GUKEKE-430995 format. One line per field, with one value per residue (C-alpha): residue number from 1; x, y, z. Coordinates in steps of 0.2 Angstrom, whole numbers, m for minus. Example, Ala and Ser with C-alpha at 12.3 -4.5 7.8 and 13.67 -1.06 7.14 Angstrom:
BEGIN
num <- c(1	2)
c1 <- c(62	68)
c2 <- c(m22	m5)
c3 <- c(39	36)
This chain:
BEGIN
num <- c(1	2	3	4	5	6	7	8	9	10	11	12	13	14	15	16	17	18	19	20	21	22	23	24	25	26	27	28	29	30	31	32	33	34	35	36	37	38	39	40	41	42	43	44	45	46	47	48	49	50	51	52	53	54	55	56	57	58	59	60	61	62	63	64	65	66	67	68	69	70	71	72	73	74	75	76	77	78	79	80	81	82	83	84	85	86	87	88	89	90	91	92	93	94	95	96	97	98	99	100	101	102	103	104	105	106	107	108	109	110	111	112	113	114	115	116	117	118	119	120	121	122	123	124	125	126	127	128	129	130	131	132	133	134	135	136	137	138	139	140	141	142	143	144	145	146	147	148	149	150	151	152	153	154	155	156	157	158	159	160	161	162	163	164	165	166	167	168	169	170	171	172	173	174	175	176	177	178	179	180	181	182	183	184	185	186	187	188	189	190	191	192	193	194	195	196	197	198	199	200	201	202	203	204	205	206	207	208	209	210	211	212	213	214	215	216	217	218	219	220	221	222	223	224	225	226	227	228	229	230	231	232	233	234	235	236	237	238	239	240	241	242	243	244	245	246	247	248	249	250	251	252	253	254	255	256	257	258	259	260	261	262	263	264	265	266	267	268	269	270	271	272	273	274	275	276	277	278	279	280	281	282	283	284	285	286	287	288	289	290	291	292	293	294	295	296	297	298	299	300	301	302	303	304	305	306	307	308	309	310	311	312	313	314	315	316	317	318	319	320	321	322	323	324	325	326	327	328	329	330	331	332	333	334	335	336	337	338	339	340	341	342	343	344	345	346	347	348	349	350	351	352	353	354	355	356	357	358	359	360	361	362	363	364	365	366	367	368	369	370	371	372	373	374	375	376	377	378	379	380	381	382	383	384	385	386	387	388	389	390	391	392	393	394	395	396	397	398	399	400	401	402	403	404	405	406	407	408	409	410	411	412	413	414	415	416	417	418	419	420	421	422	423	424	425	426	427	428	429	430	431	432	433	434	435	436	437	438	439	440	441	442	443	444	445	446	447	448	449	450	451	452	453	454	455	456	457	458	459	460	461	462	463	464	465	466	467	468	469	470	471	472	473	474	475	476	477	478	479	480	481	482	483	484	485	486	487	488	489	490	491	492	493	494	495	496	497	498	499	500	501	502	503	504	505	506	507	508	509	510	511	512	513	514	515	516	517	518	519	520	521	522	523	524	525	526	527	528)
c1 <- c(m147	m163	m154	m148	m166	m175	m164	m178	m184	m180	m171	m181	m172	m177	m195	m197	m191	m203	m217	m211	m211	m229	m234	m225	m233	m251	m247	m240	m254	m267	m259	m257	m276	m282	m272	m278	m296	m296	m289	m272	m258	m269	m256	m243	m252	m262	m258	m255	m268	m280	m290	m275	m268	m285	m287	m269	m269	m285	m277	m261	m270	m281	m266	m256	m270	m272	m254	m255	m269	m259	m244	m256	m263	m246	m248	m235	m225	m207	m200	m188	m199	m213	m203	m196	m214	m219	m205	m209	m227	m222	m210	m225	m237	m224	m220	m239	m241	m225	m231	m249	m241	m230	m214	m199	m204	m218	m205	m213	m199	m188	m200	m190	m175	m185	m192	m174	m166	m178	m175	m156	m159	m170	m163	m145	m134	m134	m152	m156	m146	m160	m173	m163	m162	m181	m184	m173	m182	m199	m193	m186	m201	m212	m202	m201	m220	m223	m211	m199	m191	m187	m169	m168	m182	m174	m157	m165	m173	m156	m147	m160	m158	m139	m141	m153	m138	m126	m138	m143	m125	m121	m136	m132	m115	m123	m136	m123	m113	m129	m134	m116	m117	m134	m128	m113	m124	m136	m122	m116	m133	m135	m118	m123	m138	m129	m116	m131	m139	m122	m120	m138	m134	m117	m125	m140	m127	m116	m116	m114	m131	m132	m145	m145	m155	m159	m160	m179	m176	m182	m174	m169	m159	m159	m151	m157	m143	m149	m167	m161	m150	m163	m177	m188	m187	m205	m213	m206	m215	m209	m194	m192	m201	m200	m186	m201	m203	m186	m188	m172	m162	m169	m166	m147	m146	m152	m140	m125	m131	m131	m114	m105	m92	m80	m80	m93	m106	m111	m130	m144	m161	m177	m183	m167	m156	m140	m127	m125	m110	m117	m107	m113	m105	m111	m110	m117	m134	m137	m131	m124	m127	m117	m124	m114	m117	m105	m104	m97	m85	m80	m79	m67	m56	m58	m51	m36	m33	m35	m23	m10	m14	m12	6	10	2	11	27	20	16	34	42	31	24	40	47	30	30	48	42	27	37	50	36	29	46	48	31	36	52	53	64	51	43	24	24	33	20	7	19	21	2	1	14	5	m12	m4	4	m12	m20	m7	m8	m27	m24	m13	m25	m39	m28	m23	m42	m46	m31	m36	m55	m62	m75	m93	m101	m119	m133	m152	m156	m173	m168	m181	m174	m156	m158	m167	m153	m140	m148	m150	m131	m125	m135	m129	m111	m110	m124	m131	m150	m153	m171	m179	m194	m200	m213	m213	m213	m203	m188	m178	m161	m145	m128	m114	m121	m103	m97	m114	m112	m96	m105	m119	m108	m97	m112	m120	m104	m103	m121	m119	m104	m111	m128	m120	m109	m123	m138	m130	m141	m133	m148	m149	m164	m164	m179	m183	m194	m196	m190	m205	m195	m186	m195	m179	m176	m168	m162	m160	m148	m155	m145	m148	m132	m129	m129	m117	m116	m120	m103	m95	m107	m97	m81	m86	m83	m66	m51	m42	m56	m62	m70	m67	m51	m49	m54	m43	m54	m54	m70	m83	m71	m71	m90	m91	m80	m89	m106	m99	m94	m111	m120	m127	m129	m124	m128	m133	m152	m162	m173	m182	m179	m162	m157	m150	m147	m137	m147	m142	m151	m150	m151	m164	m161	m156	m142	m128	m135	m133)
c2 <- c(91	82	76	94	101	88	78	67	61	44	41	33	16	16	21	6	m6	2	m2	m20	m20	m14	m28	m40	m33	m35	m53	m58	m52	m58	m75	m76	m71	m83	m98	m94	m92	m108	m118	m121	m124	m119	m128	m115	m98	m91	m106	m95	m82	m85	m70	m58	m66	m65	m46	m42	m51	m41	m24	m28	m33	m18	m6	m15	m14	5	7	m3	8	23	15	10	27	35	45	36	49	43	52	44	48	39	24	24	24	10	m1	2	m2	m18	m23	m21	m31	m45	m45	m47	m61	m70	m68	m74	m90	m95	m85	m90	m109	m103	m98	m80	m72	m74	m61	m48	m51	m45	m30	m25	m29	m17	m4	m4	m2	14	22	28	31	23	24	7	m1	7	m3	m19	m16	m13	m29	m38	m30	m35	m53	m55	m47	m59	m74	m67	m64	m82	m92	m82	m97	m106	m101	m110	m100	m84	m89	m92	m75	m67	m76	m70	m52	m53	m59	m45	m33	m42	m43	m25	m19	m30	m24	m6	m7	m15	0	13	5	5	23	28	18	25	43	41	34	49	60	52	52	70	74	63	74	90	83	78	95	104	93	97	116	115	105	118	132	124	132	115	106	90	76	59	45	29	11	13	28	41	58	58	74	89	106	123	125	109	116	132	124	111	125	116	129	128	113	99	88	85	73	59	59	48	53	53	71	75	66	73	69	52	48	53	43	27	30	32	16	6	13	21	35	43	59	73	76	92	92	104	100	104	116	125	132	134	120	109	99	83	69	53	44	27	28	11	8	27	37	55	67	83	97	113	127	125	143	147	133	140	158	151	143	159	169	158	160	179	180	171	181	197	193	189	205	215	209	211	229	232	223	228	245	254	248	252	269	272	265	277	292	288	286	303	312	304	311	328	327	339	327	313	309	309	290	287	297	283	270	280	281	262	261	273	264	247	255	261	243	235	247	244	225	228	239	226	212	223	227	209	205	219	214	215	204	208	220	214	226	224	232	236	232	244	259	254	252	269	278	269	273	291	292	283	293	309	304	295	303	286	282	268	264	252	242	234	219	216	226	224	215	214	206	207	212	224	239	246	230	227	245	239	224	234	248	235	226	242	249	233	235	253	250	235	243	259	249	238	250	268	270	269	261	248	243	235	223	218	204	189	173	160	145	151	166	175	193	195	209	207	218	219	229	231	223	208	196	183	167	151	143	158	159	147	157	175	174	166	178	186	180	194	197	216	223	235	224	216	200	204	214	200	189	203	204	186	186	200	191	176	186	192	175	183	170	177	169	173	170	172	187	185	174	178	189	186	196	195	190	192	182	189	179	180	194	182	173	186	194	179)
c3 <- c(m647	m641	m626	m621	m624	m614	m603	m595	m612	m618	m635	m649	m647	m628	m633	m644	m630	m619	m631	m631	m613	m612	m622	m611	m595	m603	m609	m593	m582	m594	m595	m575	m573	m586	m579	m562	m567	m578	m563	m571	m558	m543	m532	m538	m542	m528	m516	m501	m503	m519	m516	m515	m531	m541	m536	m539	m556	m562	m556	m564	m581	m581	m578	m591	m603	m600	m603	m619	m625	m622	m632	m646	m648	m647	m631	m621	m613	m614	m598	m586	m570	m577	m582	m564	m557	m569	m564	m545	m548	m557	m544	m531	m542	m544	m525	m521	m534	m528	m509	m513	m522	m508	m511	m522	m523	m535	m547	m549	m541	m556	m565	m555	m567	m582	m574	m566	m583	m591	m578	m581	m600	m597	m582	m582	m567	m550	m547	m556	m541	m530	m540	m538	m519	m519	m528	m516	m501	m508	m511	m494	m485	m494	m488	m470	m470	m476	m466	m455	m448	m465	m468	m484	m493	m485	m492	m509	m509	m504	m518	m530	m523	m526	m544	m547	m542	m553	m568	m566	m567	m582	m592	m586	m595	m610	m610	m608	m624	m634	m630	m634	m651	m654	m651	m663	m676	m674	m676	m691	m698	m694	m703	m718	m719	m718	m732	m742	m740	m744	m760	m766	m763	m773	m787	m787	m789	m802	m819	m826	m828	m819	m822	m812	m820	m810	m817	m819	m831	m818	m816	m797	m797	m810	m805	m811	m824	m832	m833	m840	m853	m858	m858	m846	m832	m826	m835	m825	m812	m795	m792	m796	m813	m829	m842	m855	m849	m858	m874	m883	m868	m867	m885	m884	m867	m877	m890	m878	m869	m885	m890	m875	m878	m867	m876	m874	m888	m896	m897	m902	m895	m904	m891	m889	m903	m893	m894	m879	m874	m865	m857	m849	m835	m827	m808	m801	m807	m810	m825	m823	m836	m838	m848	m853	m865	m879	m882	m864	m866	m883	m876	m862	m875	m885	m871	m869	m887	m887	m872	m882	m897	m886	m882	m900	m907	m894	m902	m920	m916	m910	m924	m939	m934	m932	m949	m957	m949	m956	m974	m973	m968	m982	m995	m989	m991	m1008	m1014	m1008	m1018	m1034	m1044	m1044	m1060	m1063	m1067	m1051	m1040	m1045	m1037	m1021	m1019	m1020	m1007	m996	m998	m993	m978	m973	m976	m966	m952	m952	m950	m936	m927	m929	m922	m907	m905	m904	m892	m880	m880	m863	m855	m859	m846	m848	m844	m847	m864	m873	m891	m899	m889	m892	m911	m913	m903	m914	m930	m925	m920	m935	m948	m941	m941	m957	m968	m973	m971	m958	m954	m941	m942	m926	m926	m907	m892	m876	m884	m868	m868	m859	m868	m867	m876	m880	m889	m898	m904	m912	m920	m927	m934	m942	m950	m956	m963	m974	m978	m983	m994	m1003	m1006	m1013	m1024	m1030	m1031	m1029	m1013	m996	m987	m973	m963	m946	m943	m925	m920	m909	m917	m919	m915	m899	m894	m893	m899	m915	m927	m945	m955	m972	m986	m1005	m1010	m1021	m1006	m1000	m1012	m1004	m1006	m997	m982	m971	m973	m970	m952	m954	m950	m965	m977	m988	m1005	m1005	m1013	m999	m984	m971	m968	m949	m948	m948	m938	m924	m925	m922	m907	m899	m902	m894	m879	m877	m881	m896	m911	m928	m945	m962	m966	m982	m981	m997	m1013	m1020	m1005	m988	m972	m956	m941	m923	m910	m893	m876	m863	m851	m837	m847	m844	m828	m817)
């Protein structure tokens, strides 16, 4: 791209060679001037015209020093035209030094080779032959001016000129190959940088958290998902930083290094209540850490499970509901029969009750199998709960109160699905409160959890509470402690909560009493 934008500019590799050549010019001119001034090899240097040699060496040294200063201060203009002019000036100075020293017999004529070779490395195309021709002309002119009748020196100068053409062509070919190799290397480097940037973008947008730790226990890469999952979104320094900044992760990495495992671990960090699935992979000297939200993985598995369940329940609905409908209809006809005894009417009532119960179980299973994905929306929980309580109280006649301990409890969830959750939980609370105390009263307490700062809703009733030994079973399917229950209500509640990334668990509200707590996610959790 740089070649297309500035065709007369030299590439970086040629610029480095030009800097070396600038040092060479200065050292050469200074060395020739010092040897001449010190009287070294006076019979060679300046033997034909000492005055011309001295002044030429001084001028060449000053010019070389000026060029070197420009290179030293970084102001060297790497343009082909200026390099061409520099080469022409060098050829002129070398020819004057050779002429003043008696021609090719002084050996200074061989300095033309270095200048011509340098020109062939910098200047592309046929123009480098012009410089070789110019060097040959300068050399032959010097010999003819010194001794026009000495054919031996003229032949020597002509031979050197022919070699200059040959060397110029050879090094031009070498330079062309070097430039092509450099261009290919630059293209590969640019492509590698593009792939690196592309990889970083892909890693940054992955839902899986990725952390790369080097051999010095430093974090080299951490994507946005990893920061969110580890709850360190804005508290981390710039990369690379010590793994000490993530103490929980560092501790589990040490444990894995002491006892490597191929399977992922389910971990819950101190600063984050959600379960994380973490896997470690050794890649050379680096360690790759993959972090996933275990609830999302569970939700995906649950979706597959429910998809299979949906196909199964479709068959169940067809195979069971039709006979059940026939049984219920026959029981109804039997109840209307004038010949039935009073004692048998009680039996028909039992049959009718259990038909309704089985039908309710089928409806619950079908509802789970048809569950749609959560359509998350931003929700302010105080407003949402107040509207729910008004609607529930007007429809069911029960007294439902709300008590908010925090403002601006914003979250993200599917309001329709969470309405189902809250209705089911409040139904249970109302039923058990009425059976236990005769008062159908349920209270919803809204607050922000101290440990996680997440919005929470506690559903508190005046029922007998859930015994400790039964708390781990209440969310299992078909588990119930009520004679009329199907055992699917709380299981459906848990499924809907997991679909919305809402944590549900039983918590002690006061000594001897417990409540159901819903912990809601941050607003961004489902809206991404």
